[in-house]
C-alpha positions as CSV (number, residue, x, y, z in Angstrom):
1,M,129.5,152.2,155.8
2,Q,129.5,151.6,151.8
3,G,131.7,154.8,151.2
4,S,134.4,153.2,153.5
5,F,134.3,150.5,151.5
6,A,134.3,152.4,148.5
7,K,137.5,154.0,148.9
8,A,139.2,151.0,150.3
9,G,138.6,149.4,147.0
10,R,136.5,146.7,148.2
11,L,132.8,145.6,148.0
12,D,130.9,146.5,151.2
13,P,128.3,143.6,152.4
14,V,125.4,145.1,150.7
15,S,126.9,145.3,147.4
16,Y,128.4,142.1,147.2
17,G,124.8,140.1,148.7
18,L,123.5,141.7,145.9
19,R,126.0,140.7,143.3
20,S,125.9,137.4,144.4
21,F,122.5,137.2,144.0
22,V,122.1,138.6,140.8
23,S,125.4,136.4,139.5
24,V,122.9,133.3,140.8
25,L,120.2,134.2,139.1
26,S,122.0,135.1,135.7
27,S,123.6,131.8,135.3
28,P,120.2,129.5,134.8
29,L,119.1,132.3,132.3
30,N,122.2,132.1,130.4
31,A,122.3,128.5,130.6
32,T,118.4,128.7,129.1
33,F,119.3,130.9,126.2
34,D,122.5,128.4,125.5
35,S,120.2,125.6,125.5
36,G,117.4,127.6,123.0
37,S,120.1,128.3,120.9
38,D,120.9,124.5,121.1
39,V,117.8,123.3,120.6
40,T,116.9,126.1,117.5
41,R,119.9,124.6,116.0
42,R,118.9,121.2,116.2
43,F,115.3,122.1,114.9
44,R,116.9,123.7,112.0
45,E,119.5,120.6,111.3
46,G,116.0,118.4,111.4
47,D,114.5,120.3,109.0
48,R,117.4,120.3,106.9
49,L,117.3,116.3,107.0
50,V,113.5,116.3,106.2
51,V,113.8,118.3,102.9
52,E,117.0,115.9,102.3
53,N,115.1,113.3,102.9
54,D,112.0,114.5,101.0
55,A,114.2,114.7,98.1
56,L,115.8,111.3,98.3
57,R,112.1,109.9,98.0
58,T,111.1,111.9,95.4
59,R,114.3,110.6,93.6
60,L,113.8,107.1,94.4
61,H,110.2,107.2,93.0
62,A,111.1,109.0,89.6
63,M,113.6,106.1,89.4
64,A,111.0,103.5,89.7
65,L,108.8,105.0,87.3
66,Y,111.7,105.4,85.2
67,E,112.4,101.4,85.4
68,E,108.5,101.0,84.9
69,Q,108.4,102.4,81.9
70,I,111.6,101.1,80.6
71,G,110.4,97.5,81.1
72,L,107.0,98.2,79.2
73,L,108.5,99.8,76.5
74,Q,111.2,96.7,76.0
75,D,108.3,93.9,76.4
76,E,106.4,96.4,73.8
77,I,109.7,95.9,71.4
78,Q,109.6,92.2,72.1
79,N,106.1,91.8,71.4
80,L,106.7,93.9,68.3
81,R,109.6,91.5,67.1
82,A,107.6,88.5,68.0
83,L,104.3,89.9,65.9
84,S,107.2,90.7,62.7
85,N,108.5,87.2,63.1
86,L,105.4,85.4,62.8
87,K,105.6,83.1,59.5
88,R,103.9,84.0,56.7
89,L,99.8,82.1,56.5
90,P,99.3,81.3,53.0
91,G,96.2,83.0,51.5
92,H,96.1,85.5,54.7
93,E,97.1,88.7,54.8
94,R,97.9,90.6,57.8
95,V,97.2,94.2,58.9
96,L,99.1,95.8,61.9
97,A,96.7,97.6,64.4
98,D,96.9,98.8,68.0
99,V,94.8,98.1,70.7
100,V,92.8,101.3,71.9
101,G,90.3,99.8,74.0
102,F,89.6,96.6,76.3
103,A,86.2,95.8,78.1
104,Q,87.0,93.4,80.9
105,Y,83.8,92.2,81.5
106,E,82.3,92.2,78.3
107,G,85.0,90.2,76.9
108,R,85.7,92.7,73.8
109,I,88.7,94.5,72.6
110,T,88.8,97.9,70.0
111,L,91.1,98.2,67.7
112,S,92.6,100.9,65.6
113,V,91.5,99.7,61.7
114,G,88.7,99.4,60.0
115,K,87.0,99.2,56.8
116,E,89.3,101.5,55.4
117,K,92.1,98.5,55.7
118,G,89.5,95.9,54.4
119,I,88.4,94.4,57.8
120,L,85.7,92.4,58.3
121,P,83.6,90.5,60.6
122,N,84.6,87.2,61.8
123,M,88.4,87.9,60.9
124,P,90.1,86.5,63.4
125,V,93.3,88.4,65.7
126,I,96.3,87.4,66.5
127,S,99.3,88.4,68.8
128,S,102.5,86.6,69.3
129,D,100.6,84.0,71.6
130,G,98.2,83.1,69.0
131,L,94.5,83.6,68.6
132,V,93.5,86.3,70.6
133,A,90.1,87.5,69.6
134,I,87.4,87.6,66.3
135,V,86.1,90.9,64.7
136,Q,82.5,91.3,65.2
137,T,81.6,95.1,64.1
138,V,83.3,97.1,61.7
139,W,83.2,101.0,60.9
140,N,85.6,103.4,59.4
141,G,88.8,104.1,61.6
142,G,87.9,101.0,63.6
143,C,86.7,97.5,64.9
144,Q,85.5,95.8,68.0
145,A,86.3,92.3,68.7
146,A,85.1,89.6,70.7
147,L,87.9,87.7,72.9
148,I,88.3,84.2,72.6
149,T,86.9,83.5,75.7
150,N,84.2,85.4,75.5
151,V,81.0,83.2,75.6
152,G,79.5,84.1,72.2
153,V,83.0,83.1,70.5
154,Q,83.2,79.5,69.3
155,V,86.0,78.0,66.9
156,G,87.4,74.7,66.0
157,G,89.9,72.8,68.5
158,L,92.6,70.5,68.3
159,D,94.4,68.8,70.5
160,L,98.2,69.4,69.0
161,S,99.9,67.2,72.2
162,R,98.1,63.9,70.9
163,K,99.1,61.5,68.2
164,P,96.6,61.8,65.7
165,P,95.5,64.8,67.1
166,T,92.0,64.9,68.9
167,E,89.5,67.7,67.9
168,G,86.4,69.9,69.4
169,I,84.9,72.7,69.5
170,L,86.4,75.7,71.8
171,K,84.1,78.0,73.6
172,G,84.5,80.9,76.1
173,R,83.5,80.3,79.3
174,D,84.8,82.9,81.7
175,P,87.3,85.9,81.0
176,S,90.3,83.5,82.3
177,T,89.1,79.9,80.8
178,L,87.8,78.9,77.5
179,V,86.0,75.0,77.2
180,L,87.2,72.3,74.8
181,T,84.2,69.9,73.9
182,F,85.8,66.7,71.9
183,F,83.5,65.4,69.4
184,D,85.0,61.8,70.8
185,P,84.0,61.1,74.6
186,N,86.8,59.0,74.7
187,A,89.4,61.7,73.4
188,P,92.8,61.2,75.2
189,A,93.7,64.2,76.2
190,K,96.1,65.2,79.3
191,E,96.5,68.4,81.8
192,G,98.9,70.5,79.9
193,D,98.4,69.2,76.6
194,T,98.6,72.4,73.9
195,I,95.6,73.6,72.0
196,V,95.2,75.1,68.6
197,T,92.4,75.8,66.0
198,S,91.6,73.3,63.9
199,G,91.3,75.4,60.6
200,H,87.5,74.5,59.5
201,S,86.5,77.7,58.8
202,D,86.9,80.2,55.7
203,R,88.5,82.7,58.2
204,I,90.3,81.0,60.9
205,P,93.5,79.2,59.7
206,R,95.1,75.6,61.3
207,M,97.5,75.6,64.0
208,L,96.9,79.4,65.5
209,R,97.8,78.9,69.4
210,V,95.4,79.1,71.6
211,G,96.1,77.3,75.3
212,K,97.0,74.7,77.7
213,I,94.2,72.2,79.0
214,L,93.8,73.2,82.7
215,T,91.7,70.4,84.0
216,I,89.3,67.8,82.2
217,E,86.0,67.0,82.9
218,D,83.8,64.0,82.1
219,D,79.9,63.8,82.1
220,V,79.1,60.3,82.0
221,D,75.1,61.1,82.0
222,Y,75.5,62.4,78.5
223,G,78.7,61.1,77.5
224,I,80.5,64.5,76.8
225,R,84.3,64.8,77.6
226,R,85.2,68.7,78.1
227,A,88.6,70.6,78.8
228,N,89.0,73.8,80.6
229,V,91.6,75.7,78.7
230,V,93.8,78.7,79.7
231,P,94.8,81.1,76.8
232,F,98.0,81.3,75.9
233,M,97.0,85.7,75.4
234,N,96.6,88.0,78.0
235,P,94.9,91.3,77.0
236,G,95.2,93.5,79.8
237,T,99.3,93.7,78.3
238,L,98.1,93.5,74.5
239,K,99.5,96.9,73.0
240,E,99.6,95.4,69.4
241,V,98.1,93.0,67.1
242,Q,97.5,91.7,63.6
243,I,93.8,91.2,61.9
244,L,94.8,88.1,59.4
245,K,92.4,88.8,56.1
């Protein structure tokens, strides 16, 4: 029968059925292969997008770091300009020094100059913001100074906002505060008053900026008036300072 159908140029029923069956099976397979190719292409495109996104993130991070470095350099330049513009103090020579160490909890900084520059203990360290520290120990090539917030530091203070100015003793209280104990228990003082050095010292000149009054405390039992003072200087940002000889 198949031979007669072949001679007639037609498919016999068996061959036709087999071809139809194979065609039915092959259609899903072809669709699957096409779908697989599409998925593969999408995966490749996804990988490319991931790589591009990672590259963009890296560039953005680099730009942020660059801008941060530029900001730090600008701050450093401004600080150097401010230091160079500080007015001359009669009887004092200024020695430029780098801050090479900062012990926050000890309230100390280490500076890059020492005996070779004539630095001695008790010399004041200043920045463009005012009084920073007092030199304590000195060696060839460096020195260590106690910050004005150090509990061991004590200098004469003056409330410059009062007329006439009221005086007292400034002493470090904690890493961010000083205490000004007024000589007069009735001394007029207000929050926000500017405090400077009184100058009653051979080493520390008058009118060095110290900070502003944050709060005022009165000890009625002992007849004492104190002011908590926030310093102008920020030791964590100091790069360059000057030592007054």
